[in-house]
NUSE-755505 format. One record per residue: residue in one letter; x, y, z of N, C-alpha, C, O in turn. Coordinates in steps of 0.1 Angstrom, whole numbers. Example, Ala and Ser with C-alpha at 12.3 -4.5 7.8 and 13.67 -1.06 7.14 Angstrom:
BEGIN
r,nxx,nyy,nzz,caxx,cayy,cazz,cxx,cyy,czz,oxx,oyy,ozz
a,132,-57,78,123,-45,78,132,-33,78,142,-33,85
s,128,-22,71,137,-11,71,129,0,79,134,11,80
# end
This chain:
BEGIN
r,nxx,nyy,nzz,caxx,cayy,cazz,cxx,cyy,czz,oxx,oyy,ozz
m,53,251,278,52,244,264,45,253,255,34,258,259
g,51,256,244,45,266,233,39,259,221,38,247,220
l,35,266,212,28,261,200,37,252,192,33,242,186
w,50,257,192,59,250,184,62,237,189,63,227,181
t,63,235,202,66,224,207,54,213,206,55,201,204
l,42,219,207,30,210,205,30,206,190,26,195,187
l,34,213,181,34,209,166,44,200,164,42,192,156
e,56,200,171,66,191,169,62,176,175,64,165,169
g,55,178,186,50,166,190,40,158,182,41,146,181
f,31,166,175,22,159,165,29,154,153,26,143,148
l,40,161,149,48,157,138,56,144,142,57,135,133
l,60,143,154,67,130,159,56,118,159,60,107,157
l,44,121,162,34,111,163,30,107,149,27,95,148
a,30,116,139,27,112,126,37,105,120,35,95,113
n,51,109,124,62,99,118,61,86,123,63,77,115
a,57,83,137,56,70,142,43,63,137,43,51,138
l,34,68,132,23,62,125,26,58,112,22,48,106
a,35,67,105,37,65,90,47,53,88,47,47,77
i,55,48,99,65,38,97,60,24,101,67,14,100
l,47,23,106,41,10,110,39,2,98,33,6,88
n,44,-10,98,44,-19,88,30,-28,89,29,-34,100
e,22,-29,82,10,-38,84,14,-53,83,7,-60,90
d,22,-58,76,24,-73,75,32,-76,89,29,-86,95
r,42,-68,93,50,-72,104,44,-68,117,46,-75,127
f,36,-58,118,32,-52,131,16,-51,133,11,-55,143
l,10,-47,123,-4,-45,125,-13,-57,123,-23,-58,130
a,-9,-65,114,-19,-77,110,-18,-87,121,-28,-92,124
p,-6,-91,127,-5,-101,137,-13,-97,151,-17,-106,159
r,-16,-84,152,-23,-78,163,-39,-77,161,-47,-74,169
g,-41,-80,149,-57,-78,145,-59,-65,140,-71,-61,139
w,-49,-56,136,-51,-43,132,-51,-42,116,-47,-32,112
s,-54,-52,108,-53,-50,94,-64,-43,89,-75,-43,94
f,-61,-35,77,-72,-27,71,-82,-36,64,-93,-32,62
q,-78,-48,60,-89,-55,53,-100,-60,61,-111,-62,56
e,-97,-62,75,-107,-66,84,-116,-54,86,-128,-57,87
y,-112,-42,85,-121,-32,90,-125,-23,76,-128,-11,76
s,-125,-29,65,-129,-22,54,-145,-20,52,-150,-11,45
g,-151,-27,59,-167,-27,59,-173,-14,65,-165,-7,72
g,-186,-12,62,-191,2,66,-193,3,82,-190,13,88
v,-197,-7,88,-200,-5,102,-189,-6,110,-189,0,121
k,-178,-13,108,-165,-15,116,-157,-2,115,-149,1,124
r,-159,5,102,-152,16,99,-153,28,108,-145,36,109
h,-166,28,114,-171,39,121,-167,37,137,-170,46,145
s,-161,25,140,-157,22,153,-143,29,157,-136,34,149
f,-141,29,170,-129,37,175,-116,31,168,-107,38,162
k,-117,16,168,-104,10,161,-103,11,146,-93,12,140
g,-115,13,140,-116,18,126,-111,30,121,-105,33,111
q,-114,39,132,-110,53,130,-94,54,131,-87,60,123
i,-89,48,142,-73,46,143,-67,42,131,-58,48,126
l,-73,30,126,-67,25,113,-68,34,101,-59,34,93
g,-78,41,100,-79,52,90,-69,62,92,-64,67,82
l,-65,67,104,-55,76,107,-42,71,103,-34,78,97
i,-39,58,106,-26,52,103,-24,52,89,-13,56,84
y,-35,47,80,-34,46,66,-33,60,59,-29,62,48
a,-38,70,67,-37,83,60,-24,90,62,-19,97,53
t,-18,86,74,-3,91,75,7,84,65,16,90,59
q,3,70,63,11,64,54,10,68,40,20,69,32
y,-1,72,37,-4,76,23,1,90,21,5,93,10
l,2,99,31,9,112,30,24,113,35,28,122,43
r,31,104,31,45,104,34,53,115,28,62,120,34
v,50,119,16,58,129,8,56,143,17,66,150,21
p,44,146,19,42,159,26,48,158,41,53,167,46
l,48,147,47,53,145,61,69,146,59,75,149,69
i,75,142,48,90,144,47,93,158,46,103,163,51
l,85,165,39,86,180,36,86,188,51,94,196,54
l,75,183,58,73,189,71,86,187,80,91,196,87
n,92,174,79,102,172,87,115,180,82,123,185,90
l,115,182,70,127,191,66,124,204,69,134,212,70
l,113,209,70,111,223,75,113,225,90,118,235,94
c,109,214,98,111,214,112,128,214,114,133,222,122
i,134,206,107,148,206,108,155,219,106,163,225,114
v,152,224,94,157,238,90,154,248,101,163,255,106
v,141,249,106,137,259,116,146,256,129,151,265,135
k,148,244,133,157,240,143,171,245,144,176,250,154
m,176,242,130,191,247,128,192,262,128,203,268,132
v,182,269,123,182,284,123,181,290,136,188,299,139
s,171,285,143,168,292,157,175,286,168,177,292,179
g,180,274,167,190,268,176,183,260,186,189,254,195
# end
């Protein structure tokens, strides 16, 4: 496993987190951001994961550009 494969894996994980819908998937399971907007709960493990999910959803445009770059590199290198 090389560095490129590891980076592709992180990109796929970021894509998976970016497409999660709060209303249909996160809120029914108790992972809504409104529950963890307080100071103490935000520093818990669940709060940190929620922050990561919302950060990936906020940075969708750079994520799209990284996906395009990965596609182009895969097409060129084979």
